[in-house]
C-alpha positions in Angstrom: 221.4 212.5 12.9 217.8 213.4 12.0 215.4 210.5 11.9 211.8 210.1 10.9 209.8 207.0 11.7 206.3 206.5 10.3 203.6 204.2 11.8 199.9 203.6 11.6 199.5 202.1 8.2 197.4 199.0 7.5 194.6 197.5 5.5 191.2 199.2 5.6 188.0 199.0 3.5 187.0 201.9 1.3 185.3 204.6 3.3 187.3 203.8 6.3 189.9 205.8 8.3 193.5 205.6 9.4 195.8 207.9 11.3 199.4 207.9 10.4 202.1 209.2 12.8 205.7 210.4 12.1 208.0 210.5 15.0 211.0 212.8 14.5 214.3 212.8 16.4 217.8 214.1 16.1 216.9 217.7 15.1 214.8 220.6 16.2 211.8 219.7 14.0 209.6 222.3 15.7 211.2 224.9 13.5 210.5 223.1 10.2 207.7 222.5 7.9 206.8 218.9 7.7 205.3 217.0 4.8 203.6 213.7 3.8 204.2 212.1 0.4 203.0 208.8 -1.0 204.1 206.4 -3.6 201.8 203.9 -5.3 203.2 200.8 -7.1 204.6 201.8 -10.5 204.1 205.5 -9.9 206.3 208.4 -8.9 206.3 209.7 -5.3 203.7 212.4 -5.0 203.0 215.2 -2.5 200.1 214.7 -0.1 200.2 217.4 2.6 202.3 220.0 4.4 202.1 221.7 7.8 204.1 224.7 8.7 206.3 224.8 11.8 203.6 226.2 14.1 200.8 224.0 12.7 198.9 227.1 11.7 199.0 226.7 8.0 198.4 223.5 6.0 198.4 222.6 2.3 197.0 219.6 0.5 197.0 217.8 -2.8 193.7 218.2 -4.6 193.2 214.5 -4.5 193.1 214.4 -0.7 191.6 217.8 0.1 188.6 217.6 2.4 189.4 214.0 3.4 192.9 214.2 4.9 194.1 216.4 7.8 197.7 217.0 8.6 198.6 218.2 12.1 201.6 218.2 14.5 202.5 218.1 18.2 205.8 219.9 18.6 206.0 218.8 22.3 206.1 215.2 21.1 208.1 215.9 17.8 205.3 214.1 16.0 203.4 214.8 12.8 200.0 213.1 12.0 198.0 212.4 8.9 194.3 211.7 9.6 192.9 210.0 6.6 189.1 209.7 6.3 186.8 208.5 3.5 189.7 206.4 2.1 189.5 205.2 -1.5 191.3 202.4 -3.3 193.4 204.9 -5.1 194.8 206.1 -1.8 196.7 202.7 -1.6 200.4 203.6 -1.4 203.4 203.7 0.9 203.2 206.9 2.8 206.4 208.8 3.7 207.1 211.6 6.1 209.6 214.2 4.9 211.6 217.2 6.3 214.1 219.4 4.6 217.1 220.4 6.8 219.6 222.8 5.3 218.7 221.8 1.8 218.8 218.1 2.4 215.7 215.9 2.3 215.1 213.4 5.1 212.7 210.5 4.7 211.3 207.9 6.9 211.1 204.2 5.9 207.4 204.6 5.0 204.2 202.9 6.1 202.0 200.9 3.8 198.3 201.9 3.4 196.1 199.5 1.5 192.4 200.4 0.8 190.2 197.5 -0.4 187.2 198.1 -2.5 
């Protein structure tokens, strides 16, 4: 059974940085694109970033482009999201996602709170 476990969230002041991790198990994740999403209170879950299976290609939402960096270490089955220059509007629960044979797998999420 595929599992994703996020960690690294917390409370940070505006302008600060956090690094999120997503540990994957139960499947060969090194062959999959991996994604980060986030959901703020009262809002829909939204796309944040994608990294292809090799790590060579990345995509970002416009709202985080230039501030966030997604990366992966396939030897550790882990995906990262480095978040710099954080803003209060980045406050949300951040989720790791993988799609396996048409089914979406999600972690439990990690809370990121940015104070002004």
